[in-house]
Each structure stands twice: as structure tokens, then as C-alpha cells.
N, C-alpha and C positions, 0 to 999 in steps of 0.2 A: 169891753169884755162882758158878756152876759153870764151872770152867775145864778140866776133865779132857778129854783127847783133842783139845784145840785147839792150834794152833801157838803156841809160846812167845812169839814176837815180837808176835802179835796180842793175847795175854793181857796182856803188859807194857804195850802201848799203852793198852788199856782201863783197867788199874789206875792208870796214871799220869794219864790224863784224869780219873779219878774221885778222884784224890788219896788212894788207898788204899796203905797200907804193905804191902810184900811182901818175901819173901826167896826166892832160887832156888838149888836144888842140882841140878847136872847129873850124872847117873849115867853111868858108863862100863862096858862089858861086861868081864868078867874074861878072856875070850878074844877074839881078833880073827879069828873064823871068817868073819864077814860084814863087808864094808866099811860104814862109817857115812856117811850123808849129812850135809850141813851144816844140815839143818832139824831143829829140836828141837820136841818135843811135850810138853805137860803130862801126866804119868801119875798124879800124885797131888796132892791139895791138903789142907791142914789149917789151920783158923783157930785160932790160939792165944788164950789169955786176954787178951793185950795188944792184940788186934785186928789182928795181923800175919798175913797170908795166906802160909803156907809152901808153896811149890811145889816139886815134884820133877819134873824134865824129863829126857827121854832122846832121843837122836838116832834118826831113822828109819833102819832097817837096809836096806842095799841088797841086791842079789842076790849069791849066792855066786859067787866067782871061783876058777876052778881053773887 
């Protein structure tokens, strides 16, 4: 199942309906140059040997505010 570039909430719904195990790590930027929106997207996935889908998600960045 390819989940990259999809909204995290939609991916979690699919995985729970399919009874698949998963873990989620949410990244945060090191600098707050751009505001972050509340919507997260999957940016990386990896299936480990135990059958757990490890997802890395990041928030969508908003427009620069001066």
C-alpha cells in the first residue's frame, strides 16, 4: 500500500479499516520561518520485518508571513 503524499488522517483510516499495524512519527522544522497548517501528510513509509508500517508525516507549510 503506497501512502506517500496522502493526508495522514486518510491513511490512518485506511490502515485501521484494513486492521494493519502502523506507527507514526511527526516531524517538525528546525526553524519557524513559515507557519504550519494543521493538516499532516505522509512523506515517507517503511514496512519493517514485523509487518508494521512506519510512517513519517509532516505538516503542510503555509505562506511566509512578514
